[in-house]
C-alpha positions in Angstrom: -2.0 3.5 13.2 -5.5 4.4 15.2 -6.8 0.9 15.0 -3.9 -0.1 17.1 -5.6 1.2 20.3 -9.1 -0.4 19.1 -7.5 -4.0 18.2 -10.3 -6.4 19.7 -7.7 -8.4 21.5 -3.8 -8.9 22.5 -3.2 -11.1 19.3 -4.7 -8.7 16.7 -3.0 -5.7 18.1 0.5 -7.6 18.2 -0.1 -8.6 14.4 -1.0 -4.9 13.7 1.8 -3.5 15.4 4.1 -6.1 13.6 2.5 -5.0 10.3 3.2 -1.0 11.1 6.7 -1.8 12.0 7.5 -3.9 8.8 5.8 -0.7 6.4 8.1 1.7 8.3 10.8 -0.7 7.1 9.6 -0.5 3.9 9.7 3.4 3.6 13.4 3.1 4.3 14.4 0.1 1.7 12.4 2.4 -1.3 14.3 6.0 0.1 17.5 4.1 0.3 16.9 2.7 -3.4 16.0 6.3 -4.5 19.2 8.0 -2.8 21.1 6.0 -5.2 19.4 7.9 -7.9 21.3 11.3 -6.7 18.1 12.6 -4.9 18.5 13.1 -1.0 16.4 12.2 1.7 15.6 15.6 2.8 14.5 16.6 -0.8 12.3 13.6 -0.7 10.7 14.3 2.8 10.2 17.9 1.8 8.5 17.3 -1.2 5.9 14.9 0.8 5.3 17.6 3.1 4.8 20.3 0.5 2.4 17.7 -1.3 4.6 17.6 -4.4 5.5 13.7 -4.4 3.2 10.9 -5.2 2.6 8.1 -3.1 0.0 4.9 -3.1 -3.2 6.8 -3.6 -4.9 3.9 -1.6 -4.1 5.7 1.3 -6.3 8.2 0.7 -9.3 6.5 1.7 -10.5 6.0 5.2 -10.8 3.0 7.4 -14.1 2.9 8.8 -14.4 -0.6 10.8 -12.2 -2.9 12.0 -12.7 -5.6 9.6 -11.3 -3.1 7.1 -8.0 -3.9 8.2 -8.5 -7.3 7.1 -9.7 -6.1 3.9 -6.6 -4.0 3.3 -4.3 -6.8 4.4 -6.0 -9.3 1.8 -6.9 -6.8 -1.1 -4.6 -3.9 -0.8 -1.5 -5.6 0.3 -2.4 -8.5 -2.2 -2.4 -5.8 -5.1 0.6 -4.6 -3.8 2.1 -7.8 -3.8 1.2 -8.3 -7.5 3.2 -5.1 -8.5 6.2 -5.6 -6.1 6.7 -9.4 -7.6 7.4 -7.9 -10.9 9.2 -5.4 -9.9 11.9 -7.5 -7.8 12.8 -8.9 -11.2 13.5 -5.6 -12.7 16.5 -4.1 -14.1 17.5 -1.7 -11.7 19.5 -3.6 -8.8 18.9 -1.3 -6.0 14.9 -1.3 -6.7 14.9 -5.0 -7.2 16.6 -6.0 -3.9 14.6 -3.6 -1.8 11.5 -5.4 -3.5 13.0 -8.9 -2.8 12.7 -8.4 1.1 9.1 -6.1 1.1 7.6 -8.8 -0.8 8.4 -11.6 1.8 7.1 -9.1 4.4 4.2 -8.3 2.2 3.2 -11.8 2.1 2.8 -12.0 5.9 0.2 -9.1 5.8 -2.2 -10.4 2.8 -2.1 -14.0 4.9 -2.9 -11.9 8.1 -5.7 -9.7 6.4 -7.0 -12.8 4.8 -7.1 -14.7 7.9 -9.3 -12.2 9.5 -12.0 -12.0 6.7 -12.1 -15.9 6.5 -12.7 -15.7 10.2 -15.5 -13.0 10.2 -16.7 -14.8 6.8 -17.5 -17.7 9.1 -18.2 -16.2 11.9 -21.8 -14.5 13.5 -24.0 -12.4 11.3 -22.5 -9.2 12.5 -19.0 -10.3 11.7 -20.2 -11.5 7.9 -21.5 -8.0 7.6 -18.6 -6.3 9.0 -16.4 -8.6 6.4 -18.9 -7.8 3.4 -19.0 -3.9 4.2 -15.0 -4.0 4.3 -14.7 -5.6 1.1 -17.1 -3.4 -0.7 -15.3 -0.4 0.8 -11.7 -1.6 -0.5 -12.8 -3.5 -3.7 -12.4 -0.6 -5.8 -9.3 1.4 -4.1 -7.6 -2.1 -4.5 -8.4 -2.3 -8.6 -7.3 1.7 -8.7 -3.8 0.5 -7.4 -2.7 -1.0 -10.8 -2.9 2.5 -12.5 -4.4 3.7 -15.3 -5.6 1.7 -18.6 -2.3 0.6 -20.4 -3.6 3.3 -23.2 -3.5 5.8 -20.9 -0.4 5.3 -19.0 2.2 7.9 -20.0 4.9 6.2 -18.1 4.2 2.2 -18.6 5.8 2.1 -22.7 9.3 3.7 -21.3 9.3 1.6 -18.1 8.6 -1.5 -20.2 11.7 -0.9 -22.2 13.5 0.0 -19.5 13.1 -3.5 -18.0 11.3 -1.8 -14.9 8.1 -3.1 -15.6 7.5 -6.7 -17.0 3.6 -6.7 -17.0 1.2 -3.8 -17.9 -1.2 -2.4 -15.7 -4.1 -3.8 -17.0 -2.3 -7.4 -17.1 -1.9 -7.1 -13.3 -5.4 -6.1 -12.5 -6.7 -8.7 -14.6 -4.7 -11.4 -12.4 -6.0 -9.6 -9.4 -9.3 -10.1 -10.1 -9.1 -13.5 -11.6 -7.5 -14.4 -8.0 -9.8 -12.7 -5.5 -13.1 -13.1 -7.1 -13.1 -17.0 -6.9 -11.5 -16.7 -3.1 -14.3 -14.5 -2.0 -17.0 -16.4 -3.7 -15.9 -19.5 -2.1 -16.3 -17.7 1.4 -19.9 -16.3 0.0 -18.8 -12.9 0.1 -19.1 -10.8 -3.1 -17.4 -7.7 -4.9 -19.5 -4.5 -5.3 -19.8 -5.0 -9.0 -23.1 -6.1 -10.4 -21.6 -7.0 -13.7 -18.8 -8.8 -12.5 -19.0 -12.3 -14.0 -17.2 -15.2 -15.5 -16.3 -15.3 -19.6 -15.8 -18.9 -20.8 -14.4 -17.8 -23.9 -11.9 -15.9 -22.4 -11.1 -17.9 -19.0 -11.3 -14.4 -17.3 -13.7 -12.8 -14.5 -14.8 -9.5 -16.1 -16.6 -6.5 -14.8 -17.7 -2.6 -14.7 -15.4 -0.2 -15.3 -13.3 1.6 -12.6 -14.6 5.1 -12.0 -11.7 6.8 -13.8 -13.0 10.7 -12.4 -12.6 9.5 -8.9 -9.2 7.7 -9.8 -7.8 10.9 -11.5 -9.3 13.3 -8.3 -7.6 11.2 -5.7 -4.1 11.2 -7.8 -4.7 15.1 -7.9 -5.2 15.6 -4.2 -9.0 15.7 -3.9 -10.0 12.4 -2.3 -11.8 11.6 1.0 -8.3 11.7 3.1 -5.8 13.4 0.9 -6.1 16.4 3.0 -6.0 14.6 6.4 -3.3 12.5 5.2 -1.0 15.4 4.4 -1.9 17.3 7.4 -0.8 13.9 9.5 2.4 13.9 8.2 3.3 17.5 8.4 2.2 17.4 12.2 4.2 14.0 12.7 7.2 16.1 11.3 7.0 18.9 13.7 6.4 17.0 16.4 9.5 15.2 15.8 11.5 18.1 15.4 13.1 18.1 18.9 14.2 14.4 18.3 16.3 15.6 15.3 17.5 19.1 16.8 19.0 16.6 19.9 20.6 14.2 17.1 21.9 17.1 15.3 23.4 18.6 18.5 24.9 15.4 19.5 26.4 14.7 16.4 28.1 18.1 16.9 29.3 17.8 20.0 30.7 14.7 19.2 32.6 15.9 16.2 34.0 18.8 18.5 35.2 16.4 20.9 37.2 14.4 18.3 35.0 11.4 18.3 32.7 9.6 15.8 28.6 10.0 16.9 27.4 6.8 18.1 25.3 6.1 15.1 28.4 6.6 12.5 
């Protein structure tokens, strides 16, 4: 959100605003899907504000430059799409239907990010450096989005049995690497992994191991921005208290007067 006011031109600002609006909608879709399992919206929000709820660990990294917006779109949203496309075919209807719409909108976000990185990669030396530095920052967090290795994932076997997941963490991560590495190399950009190479035998790109110590630190709340992100959510919730109280007062007034609130 901080980069909206720092966008280099009106077009970039409008694109980023549209993305933020989409992402807010995605949260609503997923909250609605979760509510079908019996948990209330208030319970989920309370868990988030108390630091108990899980969310995508990639949000706990800082965006240090404008080109990060492009890298996030191409890499992070690209990784999300690979997960979400699979989940759009899962066995639980409310979740599956939410993912269908989310995937369509995330496709726009990925294209926006890819277009930005391509433009910078083909631009001035300064722009090329911005693009490469952004890729360097977001490559590993994007790979971490797929979760731990299959043999270390406590949830994957059960989710596969239930039909929620049709591919494993490692399978999806490999698909992502195989797609992104050649695309970046075509732009004379590289991933921050000196061991990355193409294996003629398997037909896959292989590189170094993820820093799993960092992965688990972030998951457990000790990432670069965990505390700041949680504090921002808590402050936003407090700042919006007057809106919630006003809405509740209006609803109560309409009920007393025998009329349904306008939002009903």
